[in-house]
N, C-alpha and C positions, 0 to 999 in steps of 0.2 A: 317425635316432635323435632328432632334435629333437622329434618328436611323441610319443615314448614318455613315459608318465607317470613323473615323478620325475627326468627328465633335463633339466638346465638348458639353455635355448635359447641358441644362440650369439649371438643378436641382443640379449641382455639388456643388454650393455654399450652398444649403440647407443641402446636405449630410455632407459637411465639418463643418457647424455650429452644426449639430446634434452630430457629433463625438466629436467636441470640448466640447460641453455641457456635454456629458457623461464622458469625461476625467476629466473635472473640478469637476463634481459631485462625482467622485471617489477619486481624489487626494486632494481636499480641506479638507474634514473631516480627511483624513489620516495625512495631514500636521498639522492640528489643534491638533490632538491627540499627535503627536510628540512634538509640542511646549508645550502643557500642561504637558507632562510627565517630563519636565525640570523646571517647574515653582514652585514657592513657594506656599504653601497651602493657605495662606491668600489671595494672589493675585488671585489664581484660583477662590476663593469664591466670590471675589468682582468685577472681570472684566473678559471679554472674552479673548480668546487666541490671537485674532487679535490685542489686545492692549498690547501684551507682550513686545514690544520694546519701549514702552513709559511709563512715570511715571503714576501710577494709584492712583486714589483718594479712600481713605478708610475712612469709618465712624466707629470710635472705641469708645467703652464704657470702660473707665479705672477708676481705683481707685487710689487716692493718698495714701501716707504712712499713717499708723494709727495714731491716736491722741497722743499716748504715745511717738512718735518720735519728738514731738514739742520741739523747743528750744526757751528759753526766750531771747529776745534781746531788743534793743532800741525801735523798732517798736511794741513790744508786743511779743506774742507767734507766732513762725514761723515754718511752715512745708514746706520743699523744697525737690526737687528731680527731677527725669527724667521720663517722661511718656513713651517715645519711645526708642526702641533699634535700633542702626544703624543710617544711614542717612535718615532723613525724614523732610519734611517741613510742619509745621502746617499752615493750611490756615484759620481755624476758630475753635472756641471752644464754649461750652455752659455748663451751670450748671443745665439745665432743659431738660428733654427728649423731651418736646414739641418744644423747641427752641435750637436744638443742634449746630446751627451755628450762634448764636446771637452775639458773640463777635469776633473781629479780634485779631490776636496774639499781645500781648503787652498791650491790654486793660484790665481794672480791672472790675471784676464781683463781685457782693455782694450777699452773701447767708448766712442767719442766723447769721448775725453779723460778718461774716468773709469776707475778701477781697481776691479774687482769681485772679491770673495773670498767663497766660500761654504764653511762648515765642515761636517764630517760630521754634526753634531747639528742642522743646518738653520739655524743662525745665519748672518747675512751682514753684510758691510760694504762700502759703496760710497764711495770717496774720490775727490774731484776738487779741482783747484786753484782753480777758480772756483765761485761759488755756483750750484747747478743751478737751471734754470728749467723751467717747464712745470707742468701740472696732474696728470699721471699718472706713476706710479712706473715704474722700469725693469722691463722684462719679462725674466724669468729662466726657463730651462728646467732642471728638476731631475729627476733619476732617483733614486728612494729605495726602500729596502727597508723595508716596514712589517710589524710583527708581526701575527699573525692577530687579527682583531677579531670577536668574537661579541657579539650584543646581543639583548635582548628587545624593543627599541623597535619592530621590525617588527610584532610581534604586538600591541603596545599601539596602534600606529597603525591596524592593521586592525580590531581589536575595538572601539576607542573612537572613532576619528576617521572611518573609512571607511563606517560603517553596516553592516559585516559582522555585528556582534553581533545587530542587529535581523533581518537576513536569515537568520541562523543559527536564531533562534527561529522565524521564519516557516517555514523548511524543515522543522523538527520538527513544527510545527503541521499541515503538509500531509502529511508522510510517515507519521507514526504511525497516524492514522486510515485513510489510504489503503492501509496494509499490513494492518491488523487487519480492516477491514470485508470486503474480498474473501476473506480466509481464512475468516471465519465463514460467509459466504454460500456459498462454494465447498465447504466441508466438508459442509454440509447437502445441497447438490445432488449432490456426489460419492457420498455414502452412498445417496441415493435412486436414482441411476443404477446403482449397483453391486449393491444388495441388495433393492431394492423392485420388485415387479412392477406395472406399470401400462401402459395403452395408449400407444403412441408413444415408448417409452423408447429404442428403437434409433434412431428419427429424431432425438431430442434429442441423443443421443451423436454422431451424424453431424454435426449442426448445430454442436456445440461444436468438433469437430475442424475443420470448415470455417472457423469464425471465427478459428482460429489463423493463417490465411494472409491475412486481410483487413487491409490497412494502416490503422492508426488515423487517418492523415491524411484518409481519405475521410469519416470521421465527425465531424471537428472542427467544421466550420461548421454542419452540421445540428444537432449536439448543442448547440452554443453558442446557436443560435436558440431551441431548445427551452428551454434554461435561462433565457434572457432572457424568454421568454413566461410562464414560471411563476414568475419573480421570484428566481431563484437565480444569475443570471449574475454573473460577476466576484466570486465569494464563495468562502469555504472549503468550504461545503457543495457547491457546484457542482464544484469540482475534486476533492473526495473521491469524489463519485459518478462523475465522469469516469474517474478512475484505477481505480475499482472495476469499471466496465464494461469498460475496456480490459484489465484484468488477470484478469477472471473466466475467459475461455476456457482460458488456460494453467493457472490454478489448478484448475479443474474437471478438466481432462485429467490433470494429475499426480496429484491426490488420488484420482480415480476409479480409475486404474490401480493405485494403491497399496492402496486399500481393497478393491478386488476381489480382491487377492491375499492377504487375511487368511484364516486357517484357517476353512473353512466349518463345521467341527464346533463351533467356539466360538459362532458366530452361531446355528446351529440349536439348540444346547443351551440357549442363553438364551431362544429363542422357546418351546421346549418347557416351560421353567420359568415361562412366562407373562410374560416381559419384553416391553414394547412397543418399537416401533422407536425411539422417542426415548430410552428407557432403554438399549437396546443401543448407540445412537449415543453417548450421553453417558458410559456406564460402561465400554464395551468398545472401541468404534471409535476414539474420540478419544485415549485413552491409547496405544493401539497405533499410531496414525497420527502420533505426534509427530515422527518423523524426516521424514516427507513434509511436514508443516506447516512445520517449520523450514526445509526446503530451499526451499519456495516463498517463505517469509518473506524469505530472503536475496535471491532474485531480485526480488521486489516492492520491497523496501526500497531496494536498489541502483538499480533503475530509477527509482523515484519521486524519490529523493534527487538523482540526476544529471539529472533531466528539466529541460528548458528549454522545449520546444515546448508541452506541455500547460499548463505554468504560465503561459506568456506569453498563451495563448489564453484560459484560464479565470480567471486572476487579473489579467493585464495588467502594466503597469510602474509601478503605484502604489508610491510610496516606502514606505508602511506595509506593503505585502504582497509586496514583492520578495523572491524566494527567492535562495539562494546562487548558483545558476548565472546568474541574471539580474544579480546584483551583480557577479560576476566578469566578465561580458560588458561591463558599464559600465566596470569598472576597466581592461579591455584597451583601451578607447577613450580614457579620460581619463588613465590612468596607465601607458600602454603602455611607457614607458621606465623605470619604477620597478620593476625586477625583484625587489627585495627585498619590495615590497608584494605583488606578484603571487605570489611563491613562498609567502609566509606565508598569503595568502588561499587559494591552491590547497591547501596542506597542511591548513588548517583544514577545507576542504571534503571532503577525502578521509579525514580522521582517523576520523570516525564510521563510514562504510562499512567501513573496515578493521577497526574494533573489532567491528562486527556480523558481518562475514565470519569472522574468526578465532574468535569466540565460538560460531558455529553451524556452522562448516565441517565438523565431524566428522559432522554429520547430513546433509550435502549429498549425498554419494555413496550413503549408505544410503537416503535418501528417493527418489533417482532410480532406483536399481537394485533395490531390494527388490521381490520378487515376480516378477522376470524369470527366476529360477531356482527351481523348486519341486521338492521332494522327491517320490519316487514313492509 
């Protein structure tokens, strides 16, 4: 009964669950990255992003003011001050690293003849009968609940201080031409291979299909040598042409299959009316092929935007030409512990591909699958 037309398959629920699981696996880490990019550095280090909306508990090791700040009073020598900045609630404190939560706020702890008291608001008082000596303040272990902290400083640091802004522009400079050029070239080639008769057409189609399986790493060094010989090595023109060459086989393959599936009657009617191949291509084929063009544009844009290998080979690590992926690689080395900087940098890097994908995703399946099922 499952194969009868109009009868719903029993496996539909399994397919829906699998799709939902894949969507969650993709969206949850992305959402977590977005939340982390707005969080305070200390809270990122002490709690997960899923607790960002709730107060977080932090175990802090702090020092009181130095002994020379002690003031003599009726109780003896007193050192007082504030341990925490902003709003925080102390839940416990200690004077020994082995027992950091030994005392509750307001209780009095004794250490080396001094009496230590920490209040819930983070204020403290250390009282001793004799004048304290030494150059360093008493070490205190404090457990505190801090309210959620969200800030735009991470993005300000990334865009203004870390050079990401320049790399962001460089990536656009590489990606936009490297997406448009192969589309234009592939569209002409796909039309010729689909509707124009000339010797060797079948051989060219087979060559394009064969190039799909050739690893681009095999061509990197020979192509770079050629670019250096003709004077376009380590330049934007060189990387545009490199991305164009690496992207053309897939572009021609996708577009040729789509254009070959367009209604033959439309093409033949235009030829009977005296239209040239260029006019047919410009006025009929291009408008009808927009879904296929958009689907390849998504692939090409995402590939070039996220590329590191080709950018490193054909642009290098010049500070003025470093792209986003190269900049993030440097941040991982120099700022590997600053998770708030890395989260903001990574989200800036993926924000543009997400916009492009969601803007054109309705054409993706249409462009890939159109022509696979034809009417009788």
